[in-house]
N, C-alpha and C positions, 0 to 999 in steps of 0.2 A: 489611592482611590478610596473615597468614603464608603461607609457601609451602605448608605442609601443608593449610591451609584452602583455598587456591586449588585444589590438586590434588583435594581432597575435593569441592569445589564442581563442578569440571569432571567428575569421575567421576559425580556425581549427575545432572548435566545430560546426560551421555552416556547414562546409563541411561534418562532420560526420552525421549531420541530413539528408543531401541530399543523402548520400551514403548508399546503402544497408539498414540495419535497425536492430532494436532490440526491445524487448518487454518492453515498457515504463510503462505499467500499467496492472493490472489484476483485474477483477471483480469476486469475489468469494461469492456466495450466497447473492448477492446484496450489498456487501461491496467492496469498491474500495481500492486497495493496490498499492502503488507506486512500480514500478519495478526498477531494477538496471539501472543506467544511467552512461555513460562515464563521465559526468560532475562531478561525485562524487570524482574523483581523484584530482579535483581542490579544494575540500572543506576540511577544517581542521577537521571537525567532520561530516562525511557523515551519513545520516539517515539510521537506521536499516530497511532493507526491506526483503521481501520474495524471491526476485530474487537473483540468484547466481551472484557474481561479476566476471568480467574478465578484470581487469585493464590493462593487457598486450595487450588487443585488441585495440590498439591505432588507428588503421586504420579502425575500425568498419568492419573488414573483415570476412573471412570464414575459414573453415577447409577443406583442400583439401583431396581427396581420398588417397594420399600417407601417410596421417596421421591417417587413419582409425584404426590402431592398437595403436595409441598414446592416452594417457588420455585426450588430448585436444578435442577429438571427443565427449567426454561424455557430457560436459556442456559448451564448448567453451574454448578459449585459457587461460590456467592457471587458470581456474575458481575455485572459492572457495565458500563454502555454504553460503546461505543467513542466516542472523542472527536470523530471526524470521520465523514463519509459519502461514499460513492462515487456519482457521478451516472451513471445508466443510463437509456436509453430503453426503454419497453415494447416487447417484441419482441426485444431484445438478449439475448445469452447471458452468464451469469455463470459463470465457471469457478473452482471451489474446489480448491486444491492442498493435499493432506494431506502430513504426514510419512509415513514408511513405515508402512503399515497391516499388522498381523499377518495372515498367511494363514489362521490358525486361527479368526479372529474373523468367522465368516460371519454375514450377516444383511442386512436391508433398508436402503435409503438413502432418506430422506424430506426434502422441502423444504416449508417454509411461509413465508408472508408475514404480517405484522401491521402495520397502519398506526399511526403515532405521531400524536398530536393536535398536537404541536409538534415540537421538535427531538428526534430519537432519542437524542442524546447526553445528554439529561436525563430520559428517559422512565422511569416506574415500570414495571418489567417485569411486575408482577402485574396491570397493567391491559391488557396487550397481548392481543388476540384474534387467533389464528392461523387462516388458511385454507390448505389444502394445495394446492400448485401442481405438485408432481411427486413421484413415488415409484417405486422399483424394488424388487422382492422376489426370489422364487425364480425362477431362469432355467431350471434343469434339475434335477429332483429324482429322476432315474432311479437314481442311485447316491448313497448317503449320504456325506458330509453335504450333498451337492448343490452346485450352482453358484448363486451369489447376486450381488446388485447390488454388495455389498462386494468381490467378486472382480473385478468390472469396474473398480472404482477402482484395484485393484492392477495389473491388466493395462493400464490407461490411465495408467501412470506416476503412480499415487496421486492422480488427479484426477477430478473429477466436474463435469459441466456442467448447468446448468438455465436455461431460457429464461423471461424475465419475461413473463407473459401480456399480450397487446396490449389487452385490454379493461378492465384495471383503471384506476382514476382516478389522476391524478398525486398525488404527495405523498411524505412521508418514511415509510420502511418499515424494519422489521427483518426480515431474511431469516434464518430458523431452519433450519439444515442439520444433519442427524443421521444417524449410523449406529447401528443397534441390533445388537449382537453377541449371537448366540444359541448359542454353543458350550456354555454351561452352562444354557441355558434350559429344559432338561428338569426341573430342580428349581425349586421355588418360590423366588422372589426371585433367580433365576439369570441372567436377561437383563441385559445391560449397555448402557445408553444413553449415547451420546457426542454431546450437542447442542453446536453451535457457532453463534454469532450474528454477523452483520455488519450495519452500517447502510448503507442505500441511499436515495438521493434519485431517485425515479422520475419521469421526464417522460413524459407520455402524453396522447393525445386521448380516451382511454377514460373511461367514467363508472361502471364497476362498483365497488361497495364491498361485497364479499362478506361475509356473516356469518361470524364466526370463533368459535374456542373458546379459552378461557383455557388457558395452558400447563399449568396444574396439573390440567386436566381432559381432556388429550389421550388418556391411556392408563389402563387398569386392570391390576392385577397378574395377573388371570386371563384377560386377552384372549387369544384363540386364537393370535395372532401374537406374544405375549409369553411365554406358558407353553407351550413346545413342544419336543419332542425331535427335533432335526434329524438324528439318527443312525439314523433309519429312512427308508425310501424315501417321499418325499412327492410326491403327485400335484399338489397345489395348496398355496398358502400365502396366508393372509389378512393383508395388510399392515396393521399397526396404525394407529390414528388415524382421524379423520373422512374422509369421502369427498373426492375431488378436487373442487376448484372447477370449475364447469361450463365456464369459459373457458380452462382449462388445456389444453395440447396433449395429445391422447389417445395418440398414438404419436410422440413427439417425435423428429424427425430432426435430429441435431446436426452441426455442421460444425467443422472445426479452428479453434481459437482462436489468433490470433497476437497478439503483444505489439508495440504500436507506440510506447508511451511508458511512463515510470514516473510514478507519482503524486508530487507535490512532496515529500511527507514520506518517500518511500522512498529509502534510500541504498544498498541492495544491488543485485545484478545479477539481473534477472528471467530466468526460464526459460520457454520456450514449451512447452506440452503439447498433444498432439493427442487430442481426445476423440471417441469414437464414440458411437453411440446408447446412452444409459444410462437412459432413462426408461421405465418400464413402461407398458402400456396403461392406459386410464382405469379399467378394472375393478380392484377392490381385491384380486382374486385373480390372482396372477401365476404363469405357468408357461412362457411362450414364451421362447426364447433370443433374445438380441440380439447383433449383431455387435460385435466389438471390434477397434479399430485402434490398436495401440500407437504412440506417437510415435517418429519417427526422429530428432527433434531434441532430445528431453529429455535432460538430463544429471543424474546422481545428485547428491544434496545433498552438499556438502562438510562433513564432520564438523568439520574444523579451523575452517572459516569460521564455522560455527554456534557452536562453543565459544569462539572468539575474541570473538564478539559477546556472549557470555553473562556476562562478568565485566568489571569496570572496566579500561580500557585501561592505566592505570598499573600495575595489579597484574600484568597479562600481560607487559608489556614489562620488568618488573623481575624476573620469575621464570621466564619461558619463553624458550627460544632464539629469537632473532629470525628464524631461517630458516623457522619455521612461520607467521609472521605474514604475511597477504596483503600483497603490495606494490602500491603505486599508481604513478601517473605522476609525482607530485610528490615531491621529496626532502624528508626530514624536517628539522626545524630543528636547527642545530648547537648542542651544549651551550654554555652561557655561557663566554665566554673563549676560544673556538676560532675560527680563521679557516681559509681554504682552505690546504692544505699537505700535510704528511706522512701524517697518520692518516686514517682513514675520515671523521672529522669536520673535519679540518684539522690545522694544526700544533699542537704543545704550547703550553699557555698560558704567558704571560710570567712569571706567578707560579709558584714551586715548589709542587708538590702536597704534602700532608701525608706524613709518613714512612710507608712501606710501601704507598703508593698510586701508581698509574701510569695512563697513558692507553691501556692495552692494549685491544684490540677486545673488545666484548661484556661486559667487566666492568672495574671500576676498581681492585679490590683486587689487589695483587701477592702471590701465594701462595709465592714463592720463599723458601728458607731458606738459612742460612749453611752452610759446609762441616761445621762441628762438629756442628750439629743434624742435618744430613743423614746424617752417619756413624752417628748413634744411631737416628734414626727413619726415615731414608730421605726421599726427595723427597716433598713433599705434593702430592696431586692433588685438585682440587675434586670432590665427589661428582657423579656423572652425573645429569642431569635425566631424569625419566621420559619415555619415548617416548609421544607422544599420536598415535594413528593418524589 
């Protein structure tokens, strides 16, 4: 891949980070799991993750109300099941960690479960029947556009927590987590749905098997919580979708989620986020404010680390200065023919290098010119590589 293509790909991926968002990580019972990332489509062998993939979502966009009857609304555009599942006990909390969510994209946050008849990694998404286990909507509508559950995600370091109900039966489930952005919902087809799905293996002594709703029947284009102008003062707001499952927590009190381990497939560094109460009362109409406790331990996402993971490593190391590549505790392998000694990789090889090549640091090509050429053209300096913040 050429340098220009690499820079173009990095620029596109950087734009994805700044636009809208997706669930980049999940903490389940203290274990951190990597979510699906748009960068996976640039990798030859993507990591198996619990998050459903949506490689057709190249713009990191949304599902419009006109597609509510289309399978895309279930888990996003052309989504396919995650390859693995995270084990969680009923009563435990699942924390979903988003990339930066735009402040202007106000709206409700909703969580559903749907049981898989077998492995969720092979389930037909159109057969899943979802029951609602948590939702948050309008918190304070006294001044437009109001304070919303989506604002709590931002205040809580782009994280949202949901507790798995204690009464449900054990089994394999898909957790459907969704933000509905209402900043353009005053116009027909203006609401923006951002569904995200993950696979869970729930252990439980419960026996409940709540009736569910197919994903393509959860919403209608003219639902009062879908077609709404949030730039007027709102006393109440009707959260879209079916009623809460009777066994869901009515006023869920959440506690900080700490990470005690990484899932076997995860290779990155996990970040712990502190979550305050984010679930609205059981009523489908939400107006009461919830407290927010931002984490003191959360760290901002490293753009460089994210971009480095987005393209093949051989492309990065051949085109981008090594000073931006995260360093590890183990030293890299020495190039063939080198041993410990003079240079950063060792002494020069016993064989002479081809003409105009050298063992200089960070590049093999010797760009020096002779005195006659320098007198005409001046000394040659390689072009500067672009700065990637």
